[in-house]
C-alpha positions as CSV (number, residue, x, y, z in Angstrom):
1,M,-90.4,-136.6,315.1
2,T,-87.4,-138.1,313.4
3,A,-84.8,-139.6,315.8
4,I,-81.3,-138.2,315.6
5,S,-78.1,-140.1,316.0
6,R,-74.8,-138.6,317.0
7,A,-71.6,-139.7,315.2
8,A,-67.9,-139.1,315.9
9,V,-66.6,-138.1,312.5
10,V,-62.9,-137.9,311.6
11,T,-62.6,-134.7,309.5
12,G,-59.1,-135.3,308.1
13,P,-55.8,-137.1,308.6
14,G,-54.9,-136.7,312.3
15,G,-58.3,-135.2,313.1
16,P,-60.0,-133.3,314.5
17,V,-63.0,-135.5,315.3
18,E,-66.3,-133.7,315.3
19,I,-69.6,-134.9,316.8
20,R,-72.2,-134.6,314.0
21,E,-75.8,-135.4,313.9
22,Y,-77.7,-137.4,311.3
23,P,-81.4,-138.6,311.1
24,V,-81.9,-142.3,312.0
25,P,-83.2,-143.9,308.8
26,D,-86.1,-146.3,308.5
27,P,-84.6,-149.6,307.3
28,G,-85.5,-150.7,303.8
29,P,-86.2,-154.3,302.8
30,G,-83.5,-156.6,304.2
31,E,-82.0,-153.8,306.3
32,A,-81.9,-153.1,310.0
33,V,-81.0,-150.3,312.4
34,I,-79.3,-151.0,315.7
35,R,-78.5,-148.9,318.8
36,V,-74.8,-149.3,319.3
37,E,-73.9,-150.5,322.8
38,L,-70.2,-150.8,322.3
39,C,-67.7,-150.4,319.4
40,G,-64.2,-151.4,320.0
41,I,-61.3,-149.2,318.8
42,C,-58.8,-151.3,316.8
43,G,-55.2,-150.4,316.0
44,T,-56.4,-150.1,312.4
45,D,-58.7,-147.3,313.4
46,A,-55.8,-145.4,314.8
47,H,-53.8,-145.9,311.6
48,V,-56.8,-144.7,309.5
49,F,-57.2,-141.7,311.8
50,H,-53.6,-140.7,310.9
51,G,-54.3,-141.2,307.2
52,R,-52.3,-144.4,306.7
53,L,-55.0,-146.3,304.7
54,P,-55.1,-144.8,301.2
55,T,-58.6,-146.2,300.4
56,I,-60.1,-144.0,303.1
57,T,-61.1,-140.4,302.2
58,F,-62.3,-137.9,304.8
59,P,-64.5,-137.0,306.5
60,A,-65.0,-140.6,307.7
61,L,-67.0,-142.4,310.3
62,L,-64.9,-145.3,311.7
63,G,-65.7,-148.2,314.0
64,H,-65.9,-151.9,312.9
65,E,-66.0,-153.9,316.1
66,I,-69.7,-153.5,316.8
67,V,-72.3,-154.9,319.1
68,G,-75.8,-153.4,319.6
69,T,-79.5,-154.0,320.0
70,V,-81.9,-154.1,317.1
71,T,-84.3,-151.0,317.0
72,A,-85.9,-151.6,313.6
73,L,-86.0,-154.4,311.0
74,G,-86.9,-154.0,307.4
75,D,-89.2,-156.2,305.5
76,G,-87.9,-159.7,304.9
77,L,-85.3,-159.7,307.6
78,D,-86.4,-161.9,310.5
79,T,-83.4,-164.2,311.1
80,D,-79.7,-163.7,311.8
81,S,-76.9,-165.2,309.7
82,A,-77.3,-168.6,311.4
83,D,-81.0,-168.6,310.5
84,R,-82.1,-168.0,314.1
85,P,-85.1,-165.7,314.7
86,V,-84.2,-162.1,315.4
87,A,-86.5,-159.4,316.7
88,V,-86.4,-155.8,317.9
89,G,-84.6,-155.7,321.2
90,D,-82.2,-158.5,320.5
91,R,-78.5,-158.0,321.0
92,I,-76.4,-158.8,317.9
93,G,-72.8,-158.8,317.0
94,V,-72.1,-157.3,313.5
95,F,-69.3,-158.6,311.3
96,P,-68.0,-155.5,309.3
97,A,-67.2,-157.0,305.9
98,A,-69.6,-158.1,303.2
99,N,-69.3,-159.7,299.8
100,C,-71.6,-160.9,297.0
101,G,-70.9,-164.6,297.6
102,T,-71.5,-165.5,293.9
103,C,-68.7,-164.1,291.8
104,H,-65.4,-165.8,290.7
105,A,-63.4,-164.2,293.5
106,C,-65.9,-165.4,296.2
107,V,-66.7,-168.9,294.9
108,V,-63.7,-170.1,292.9
109,L,-60.8,-168.2,294.4
110,R,-62.3,-168.1,297.8
111,R,-61.0,-164.5,298.2
112,P,-64.0,-162.5,299.3
113,G,-61.7,-159.5,300.0
114,Q,-61.2,-159.3,296.2
115,C,-64.9,-159.3,295.4
116,R,-65.5,-156.4,293.0
117,R,-69.2,-156.2,294.0
118,R,-68.7,-155.9,297.7
119,P,-69.8,-152.8,299.5
120,P,-67.4,-150.9,301.8
121,S,-67.1,-152.6,305.2
122,Y,-68.8,-151.0,308.2
123,G,-66.4,-148.5,309.7
124,F,-64.5,-148.1,306.4
125,K,-67.0,-146.3,304.1
126,S,-65.9,-142.8,303.1
127,P,-66.6,-140.1,302.7
128,V,-69.3,-140.2,305.4
129,D,-72.0,-138.3,303.5
130,S,-71.9,-140.7,300.5
131,G,-75.0,-142.8,300.8
132,S,-76.3,-143.7,304.2
133,P,-74.0,-141.9,306.7
134,L,-74.5,-144.2,309.7
135,T,-72.3,-147.0,308.6
136,G,-69.6,-146.9,311.3
137,G,-69.8,-147.9,314.9
138,F,-68.6,-144.7,316.5
139,A,-72.2,-143.5,316.6
140,D,-75.4,-143.9,318.5
141,H,-76.9,-145.9,315.7
142,L,-75.7,-148.2,312.9
143,H,-77.6,-148.7,309.6
144,L,-77.2,-152.3,308.4
145,V,-77.5,-151.4,304.8
146,N,-75.1,-153.8,303.1
147,P,-76.7,-156.8,301.3
148,G,-75.7,-160.0,303.0
149,T,-74.6,-158.3,306.2
150,V,-73.3,-161.0,308.6
151,F,-74.7,-160.6,312.1
152,Y,-75.5,-163.1,314.9
153,R,-77.8,-162.8,317.9
154,T,-76.1,-163.2,321.2
155,D,-76.8,-163.1,324.9
156,L,-73.2,-162.2,325.8
157,P,-72.7,-158.9,327.7
158,P,-71.6,-156.2,325.3
159,E,-68.1,-155.9,326.7
160,V,-67.6,-159.6,325.7
161,A,-69.6,-159.7,322.5
162,V,-67.5,-156.7,321.2
163,L,-64.5,-159.1,321.1
164,A,-66.0,-161.3,318.4
165,E,-64.4,-159.4,315.5
166,P,-60.9,-159.5,316.9
167,M,-61.4,-163.2,317.9
168,S,-62.5,-164.0,314.3
169,V,-59.1,-162.6,313.1
170,A,-57.3,-164.7,315.7
171,L,-59.1,-167.8,314.5
172,H,-58.1,-167.1,310.9
173,G,-54.5,-166.8,312.2
174,I,-54.7,-170.1,314.1
175,R,-55.9,-171.8,310.9
176,R,-53.2,-170.2,308.7
177,A,-50.5,-171.2,311.2
178,G,-51.8,-174.8,311.5
179,V,-51.9,-174.7,315.3
180,G,-53.3,-177.9,316.8
181,L,-52.6,-180.4,319.5
182,G,-49.1,-180.1,320.9
183,A,-48.1,-176.9,319.1
184,T,-45.8,-174.4,320.8
185,V,-46.9,-170.8,320.3
186,V,-45.4,-167.4,320.8
187,V,-47.7,-164.4,320.7
188,Q,-45.7,-161.2,320.2
189,G,-47.8,-158.3,321.4
190,V,-50.8,-159.0,323.6
191,G,-53.1,-156.1,322.9
192,A,-56.7,-157.2,322.1
193,I,-55.8,-159.2,319.0
194,G,-52.9,-160.9,320.7
195,L,-55.0,-161.7,323.7
196,M,-57.6,-163.3,321.5
197,V,-54.8,-165.3,319.8
198,V,-53.7,-166.6,323.2
199,A,-57.2,-167.8,324.0
200,A,-57.7,-169.3,320.5
201,A,-54.4,-171.1,320.6
202,R,-55.3,-172.7,323.9
203,A,-58.7,-173.7,322.5
204,A,-57.0,-175.2,319.5
205,G,-54.9,-177.5,321.7
206,A,-51.5,-175.8,321.9
207,A,-49.2,-177.4,324.4
208,R,-47.4,-174.2,325.4
209,V,-48.3,-170.6,324.8
210,I,-45.8,-167.8,325.5
211,A,-46.9,-164.1,325.7
212,V,-44.4,-161.4,324.8
213,D,-45.1,-157.7,325.6
214,G,-43.9,-154.7,327.4
215,S,-47.0,-154.1,329.6
216,T,-47.3,-156.0,332.9
217,G,-51.1,-155.5,332.9
218,R,-51.5,-157.0,329.4
219,L,-49.1,-159.9,330.3
220,A,-51.1,-160.7,333.5
221,L,-54.3,-160.9,331.5
222,A,-52.6,-163.0,328.8
223,T,-51.7,-165.5,331.6
224,E,-55.3,-165.7,332.8
225,L,-56.4,-166.2,329.2
226,G,-54.1,-169.2,328.8
227,A,-50.5,-168.2,328.4
228,D,-48.1,-170.5,330.3
229,T,-45.3,-167.9,330.5
230,A,-45.2,-164.1,330.1
231,V,-42.0,-162.5,328.9
232,D,-41.7,-158.8,329.7
233,I,-39.4,-157.2,327.1
234,T,-39.1,-153.8,328.8
235,T,-35.7,-154.8,330.4
236,L,-34.5,-156.7,327.3
237,P,-32.8,-155.1,324.3
238,A,-34.3,-156.0,320.9
239,G,-32.9,-158.9,319.1
240,A,-30.8,-161.7,320.6
241,A,-31.6,-161.0,324.2
242,R,-35.3,-161.2,323.6
243,H,-34.9,-164.3,321.4
244,A,-32.9,-166.0,324.1
245,A,-35.4,-165.2,326.8
246,V,-38.3,-166.6,324.8
247,R,-36.4,-169.7,323.6
248,D,-35.4,-170.4,327.2
249,T,-39.1,-170.8,328.1
250,L,-39.4,-173.4,325.4
251,G,-36.3,-175.4,326.4
252,G,-33.9,-173.7,324.1
253,S,-35.8,-174.0,320.8
254,G,-38.2,-171.6,319.0
255,A,-41.9,-172.0,318.7
256,T,-43.7,-174.1,316.0
257,A,-46.0,-171.1,315.5
258,V,-45.3,-167.4,316.2
259,F,-48.0,-164.7,315.9
260,G,-46.8,-161.2,315.1
261,C,-49.3,-158.9,316.7
262,S,-47.2,-155.9,317.5
263,G,-48.1,-153.9,314.4
264,S,-44.6,-152.7,313.5
265,P,-42.1,-153.7,310.8
266,Q,-39.4,-153.9,313.4
267,G,-41.5,-156.3,315.5
268,F,-42.1,-158.5,312.4
269,A,-38.3,-158.7,311.9
270,E,-37.8,-159.7,315.5
271,A,-40.6,-162.3,315.4
272,I,-38.7,-164.3,312.8
273,G,-36.1,-165.1,315.5
274,Y,-38.8,-166.6,317.8
275,V,-39.7,-169.3,315.2
276,A,-38.3,-172.8,315.4
277,D,-36.7,-174.3,312.3
278,G,-39.6,-175.6,310.2
279,G,-42.1,-173.4,312.0
280,T,-44.5,-170.7,310.9
281,L,-44.7,-167.0,311.4
282,A,-48.2,-165.7,311.1
283,E,-48.3,-161.9,310.8
284,L,-51.5,-160.2,312.0
285,G,-50.3,-156.8,313.2
286,N,-49.1,-154.8,310.1
287,F,-52.6,-154.1,308.7
288,T,-51.5,-150.8,307.1
289,D,-48.2,-149.8,305.5
290,R,-45.7,-149.0,308.2
291,G,-42.6,-149.4,306.1
292,A,-40.1,-152.0,305.0
293,I,-37.4,-154.2,306.6
294,D,-34.3,-156.1,305.5
295,L,-34.9,-159.8,305.0
296,N,-32.2,-162.3,304.0
297,P,-33.9,-165.1,302.0
298,Y,-31.2,-167.6,302.8
299,T,-30.5,-167.1,306.5
300,D,-34.0,-166.0,307.5
301,L,-36.1,-168.4,305.4
302,L,-34.5,-171.2,303.4
303,R,-31.8,-172.4,305.8
304,R,-34.4,-172.6,308.5
305,D,-37.2,-173.9,306.3
306,L,-39.6,-171.3,307.6
307,T,-43.1,-170.4,306.5
308,I,-44.3,-166.8,306.7
309,T,-48.0,-166.3,306.2
310,G,-50.1,-163.1,306.2
311,V,-53.4,-163.0,308.1
312,Y,-55.7,-160.4,306.6
313,G,-58.8,-160.0,308.7
314,A,-61.0,-163.0,309.3
315,G,-60.1,-164.5,305.9
316,P,-62.2,-166.4,303.3
317,D,-64.2,-168.2,306.0
318,M,-65.1,-165.0,307.7
319,R,-68.8,-165.9,308.4
320,A,-67.7,-169.2,310.1
321,H,-64.9,-167.6,312.0
322,Y,-67.1,-164.8,313.4
323,L,-69.7,-167.4,314.6
324,R,-67.0,-169.6,316.1
325,A,-65.6,-166.6,317.8
326,L,-68.9,-165.9,319.5
327,E,-69.1,-169.6,320.5
328,I,-65.7,-169.5,322.1
329,L,-66.6,-166.3,324.0
330,E,-70.0,-167.8,325.0
331,R,-68.2,-170.9,326.4
332,G,-66.7,-168.6,329.0
333,G,-64.3,-169.9,331.6
334,Q,-61.9,-167.0,330.8
335,P,-61.7,-163.4,332.0
336,F,-63.0,-162.0,328.8
337,T,-65.0,-159.3,330.7
338,R,-61.7,-157.6,331.6
339,V,-60.3,-157.2,328.1
340,V,-62.1,-153.9,327.6
341,S,-60.2,-151.8,330.0
342,H,-61.6,-148.4,329.0
343,R,-65.2,-147.4,328.0
344,V,-65.3,-143.9,326.7
345,P,-68.1,-141.6,325.4
346,L,-68.4,-140.4,321.8
347,R,-67.0,-137.0,322.7
348,D,-63.7,-138.6,323.8
349,T,-63.2,-140.6,320.5
350,E,-60.3,-138.5,319.4
351,Q,-58.5,-138.8,322.7
352,A,-59.0,-142.6,322.6
353,L,-57.6,-142.8,319.0
354,R,-54.6,-140.8,320.0
355,A,-54.0,-143.0,323.0
356,L,-53.3,-146.0,320.6
357,S,-50.5,-144.0,319.0
358,T,-48.9,-142.5,322.1
359,G,-47.9,-145.3,324.4
360,Y,-51.3,-147.1,325.0
361,Q,-52.2,-145.0,328.0
362,L,-55.5,-143.3,328.7
363,D,-56.4,-141.4,331.9
364,G,-53.1,-142.5,333.4
365,T,-53.7,-146.2,333.1
366,D,-52.5,-148.8,330.6
367,V,-54.8,-149.6,327.7
368,I,-55.7,-153.2,327.0
369,K,-58.8,-152.5,324.9
370,I,-60.8,-149.2,324.4
371,A,-64.4,-149.3,323.4
372,I,-66.7,-146.4,322.5
373,D,-69.9,-146.4,324.7
374,P,-72.4,-144.0,323.1
375,S,-74.6,-144.2,326.1
376,R,-72.0,-142.4,328.2
């Protein structure tokens, strides 16, 4: 009897989300099938749900922060991406993006995101019924069908392993901003990505890390993950008052590196005021088009000798960043197990996606990180 997998499919912009069933495939050569244990919901998923990513057509199966256990391996696949043996029953973390690794964009330009041969990332292939349907993490099973899929075996509990993808993005940001020993860091917005930036900045040797947010729960966890000071902006008007509060924590100056993780154009504009002259603003949050802002090239950039850098996903070194992310998580010593604040069943996927667009509250409590748990 053929096994059946449920999948939470977004039928159109803004929903609804339907639970559909698909047969679990037998993996072909070099492929695998995993039983999804957890799949994190990213802010990007919420934007896609609302139709803000033009490359996505509906119906679509989302979910790209994936951890699961191997249920079947195709011929020729017996090691993970670090050449370690992998077998049925092993837990693995799956990196969503793939590329050919041999073309001009991959090798010379070192821009795998521009690879014309790359298949759609897991959680971003659409419409769902084109090719193998089970290529998103909001389902019971995931078909690892992309050639060169990056995955690593791990003994981490699923609620920690599921953080590897956002941590890989944070590590790309740390590299782009040049954070090292003695750096002063402001992280604007400490949702899941921002929390990973806090931990990564501390691991990179930052001397001071300041967390800025409007949620006392997220700020408390940021402090446990390594932030020296938490600035609650709920009582501070946007602009000069917030800039002054943050700069006061740094002795009156801005930070050598600021990470914009709020995901709004207005937040990006505000983040510029947190940067010290000669410093860097690394923007991670505006992954989809949320609109434009006014920017004065002289007063905002040249006079202050600022660098603004975009951080798109895990970057050209995505394989290395994902592995290093797992290694940081495996090192422990931080309350990573508490980052996932809500584990919800497949049937509540739409409710969870809407929660990320309506105040980050679910079941009456503040959201830090939501993960889909198909076993529930």
